[in-house]
C-alpha positions as CSV (number, residue, x, y, z in Angstrom):
1,L,25.4,17.7,-15.7
2,S,25.1,16.5,-12.1
3,S,26.3,13.3,-11.1
4,S,24.5,13.3,-7.9
5,A,21.2,12.8,-9.4
6,T,18.2,12.1,-6.7
7,A,15.7,9.5,-7.1
8,A,12.2,10.4,-7.6
9,P,10.0,9.2,-4.6
10,P,7.9,6.2,-5.1
11,Q,4.6,6.5,-6.7
12,A,3.2,3.4,-5.5
13,A,3.4,0.2,-3.4
14,A,2.7,-3.4,-3.3
15,I,1.8,-5.3,-0.6
16,T,1.6,-9.2,-0.7
17,V,-0.5,-10.9,2.2
18,K,-0.9,-14.4,3.2
19,K,-4.3,-14.7,2.2
20,L,-6.9,-12.3,0.9
21,C,-10.5,-12.7,1.0
22,P,-12.6,-10.1,-1.0
23,T,-14.7,-8.7,2.5
24,C,-11.2,-8.3,3.8
25,A,-10.1,-6.6,0.7
26,K,-12.8,-4.0,0.7
27,K,-12.1,-3.3,4.4
28,I,-8.4,-2.9,3.7
29,V,-8.8,-0.7,0.7
30,K,-11.2,1.7,2.9
31,K,-8.5,2.0,5.6
32,L,-5.5,2.5,3.2
33,E,-7.7,5.3,1.5
34,L,-7.8,7.2,4.7
35,V,-4.1,7.2,5.3
36,P,-2.7,10.9,4.4
37,G,-0.7,10.6,1.5
38,V,-2.6,7.7,-0.2
39,S,-4.5,8.6,-3.3
40,S,-6.2,5.5,-4.0
41,A,-5.7,1.5,-3.2
42,S,-6.9,-1.7,-4.9
43,T,-6.6,-5.4,-4.5
44,N,-6.4,-8.4,-6.5
45,V,-7.8,-11.1,-4.5
46,E,-6.2,-14.2,-6.7
47,Q,-2.8,-12.7,-6.7
48,R,-3.1,-11.8,-2.9
49,L,-1.7,-8.2,-3.7
50,I,-2.6,-4.9,-2.8
51,K,-1.7,-1.7,-4.6
52,V,-1.3,1.5,-3.1
53,Q,-1.0,4.9,-5.0
54,F,0.7,7.9,-3.5
55,V,0.1,11.3,-3.8
56,S,3.6,12.6,-4.9
57,E,4.3,15.3,-2.3
58,K,3.3,13.0,0.6
59,L,4.8,9.5,1.3
60,P,3.2,7.4,4.0
61,S,5.2,5.3,6.6
62,P,5.7,1.8,5.4
63,R,5.1,0.7,9.0
64,L,1.6,2.2,8.8
65,L,0.7,0.9,5.4
66,W,1.6,-2.5,7.2
67,E,-0.4,-1.7,10.2
68,M,-3.6,-0.7,7.8
69,V,-3.4,-4.1,6.4
70,E,-3.1,-6.1,9.5
71,A,-6.1,-3.8,10.9
72,G,-8.2,-4.9,7.8
73,G,-7.8,-8.5,9.1
74,E,-5.0,-9.8,7.1
75,Q,-1.3,-10.9,7.2
76,P,1.0,-8.9,5.2
77,I,4.2,-10.8,4.1
78,R,6.0,-8.5,1.7
79,L,6.0,-4.5,1.2
80,E,7.4,-3.1,-2.2
């Protein structure tokens, strides 16, 4: 057994935003789903949370995800 196991790449990200209205949530999902490496995006307005699922072999840059949320009209405060 190898002691140098490599971690699997993340399959999803969660972005918390300062506020999230239903209209902006729809815009953000559309923008995120255009990003190469994103397979789907969804939102939870009450929790102010955006979930992004990745295609396993392509991971988008965290900065690009952050900027797409901003372009959708919301202010991200945390990306996990």
